[in-house]
N, C-alpha and C positions, 0 to 999 in steps of 0.2 A: 200554654199560650206561646207556642213556638211554631215557626214556619221555616222550611228550607228555601234558601235562595240559590238556585242552581246557576252554574256558569253556562255560557253559550259559546258556540263557534259560529263563524260565518263560512259556510261551505263555498259560497261565492259572494262577491261584493263588487258591484259595478256602479260607478258614479254616472248619473244621468244628466246632471246639470248643476246650476248654481243660482240661487235666488235669495234676495234679502239678506245676503251675508252668509248663507249656509248652503252646503251641498245637498243635493237630492240624490237618492240612490235606489238601486234594486238589489236586494240581498236575500239569501236564505239563512235564517237564524235557526240553529238547532240546539236544543237543550243538552247539556252534558250531564248524564245521570249520576256519574260517580264523583262529581266535584261540586260542592255547595258550601255556602256560608249558612249559619243558622241565626234567625232573628227571634228573640224572645222578649216578652214583657214580664218583668220580674218585680214583685211587690217591694216597694221601698218609698219612703217619704222623700219627695224631691222638691226643692224650691223652684226649680226651673226644669225644662225639658232636658233629660239626661241620657246620654248615650255612652256606653262602655264597650270597649273592644276594638275601636277604630284607630288606635294609636294616637299620634299627636295631630290628627286632622282637626282644624278648628271647627267647632260645631256649626258656624255660619256657612262653611264650605261643604259640610257633610250632606250627601244626597238624601239621607233619611230625614234630617231636619228640614231640608229645603222642600221636600214633598209634603211634610207635615204642615209647614207654613202655607204651602200652595193649596192644601185641602181646606184651609180656613175654617176649621171646626172648633167651636168653643167647647172645651171639655176640661174636667178636673182629673181625668183618668191618669194623665202623666204627672200629676202632683203626688200620685200614690203608686206609680210604677215607673221603673226605668227601662230603657231599651238596651238590651245586651246583644252584642253581635259577636258570634264566634267565626272568625275569619279563616278561611282556607283558600279562597280564590286570590291569587296574587294580583296586585294592582299594576297598571301599565302593561297588561299582558294581552289585551284584545279579547278578554273573556267576559267582560261586562259585569265585573264584581260589584262596583258601586251602584250601578243601575239595577242589578238584580236585588241587592239589599233594599233599595228604595221600593221596587215593585212588590217585594214580599212584605215589607212594612205596611204598604198601603192596603194590601189584601188582608193582612192580619188585623190591622186597626179597624178596617171596615167590618170584619166579621165579629171581633171581640166586642166592639162597642155598638154593634148592630146599627151602623150608620145608614144602611140601605142604599148605598151608592152603586148604580149599575156599572158593569165592567167597562163599557165604552166611555162613560163619563170619567171613571177613575183613570183610564188610559189617557184621556185627553188632558186631565190635570197633570199626570206624570210627564206628558210630552212638553209641558212648559218648563220643566226642570232639566230633562235629558232626553236625547233622541232615542236611546235604546230602551227607556223605561216602559213604553207601551207594550213591547213584546213580553216583558216580564210580568206585567199586570195581567195580560191575557193568559199567561202560564201555559202556552201551547208547547208540545214536544218539538214541533217544527212549524215554521211559518215563512211565507214570503213577506218581506218588509220593504215598503217603498215610500215615496215622498221624502219628507225629512225624517222618517222613522215612525210617523204617526199612523200610517196605513199598514195594518197587520192582518194578514189573511192566512188562516190555518192551512197547512199543506200536509197531506198524508204521504210522508216520505218513506222510501224503501228503508227498512231497518238496517242499521250498521253499528259496529262498535267503534269507539273513538279513542285514539291514543294521542296523548298530548306531550309536548316538550316545550317548556318555558325556560329560556335562558335567563341569566341574571342581567337582563337589559330592560330598563323601564322605558317604554315608548310613550311619549306624550301625544295624546290624540290630537290636540289642537295644532301642534307642530307638524304632525304627519299630514293633516288636511291642508294646512297652509302650504306645505311643500308640494302637495299634489296640485293645488290651485296655481302655484307659481311655475312649476316645472312641467306638468303633465296634462292639465285641464284641456288645453287646445287639441290634444290628441285623442279625445273621446270619440269612439265609433259606436253609436247606439245599435246599429244593425248587427254588430259582432256578437251581441248577446241576446238578440231577439228570440223570445220563446223559452228562455232558460227557466222562467218561473213555472213552466208546465212540466219540466223534466225532473226526475229524481236527482238528488245530490250526486249519487254514484254515476248517473248518466252524464251529468255536466262535467264532473272531475275526470271521467275517462277520456274526455275529448280535449282537455286544455291543461296547460302547465300552471304552476303556482302563480306566476306573474300574470297570466291571462285570467285566472279565476278571481283574483282579488286586485282591484286597481290600487288599493292602498299599499300593497306589498312593495311595488316599485318606489313609491314615495317614502316608505319606511326605510328602504335600502339607501336612499339618498340622504335621509335625515340621520340614519343610524347605520353607517357602512359596516360596523362590526357585526351586524346580523349575517353578513355573507360568510363570516368565519365559522358560525355555529349552525347554519341552516342544514338540517338533515336532507340528504338527497331524496328527491321525489316526494317530499312532504309539502303540505299546503300551509297557508298563513291565515290566521284569524284576525279579522277586523284591522285595526291600526297596529296590531302586534303588542307584544313580541312573541306570542305563542305560535308554534308550528303544530300541525296535527296530521294524523294519518287515519284513514277509515278503512274498515275491513268488513 
């Protein structure tokens, strides 16, 4: 009763608008095959929903617990099993670790307990907890993600290898988005990335710089100027950071 929760990179991420307090986007999410957490259900008598392996994160803030509550399933299963997370994906790194853990948990819970929830419904539930979770529920290798993150369309991307560099800088996603809204939102040019969703990641990245590929990179540099000191030359930036990546 174990499932891998893979990291992701955003080969490109463009902000398309702002509505009801949240940003909308167009992004290419790509699974990182060599970096993943593991989610397991381990037999143990538990008085309440129990998660091990997530450090000192309060259970009320844990994305796994939050999606469990959102699924609203009456079950005794977690009175006899604990959730064990083997963490390998760093947090605050733009790799989607917490969201991936939540998506993998939802899929494992659905399978093990034979809940019979179809994937679109599962993804919709996940979207109420975190914008990145639907991508991980669908478990595609690559997808175009739009809207608030709830629109996930599988994309047959040209294969490539991914190299990662994650500095010891924790980027807070909410702060990065807030910085973008305050400093950069008025500079959005939707025509600049028209049609990117139809191109391979390699095609897009061959045409643009790291700052042009990811709107949140510039915001992250404003919020965390120390990123400039560690950025590898000609590498790209994933999500709200702090991970840089290169593809081959």
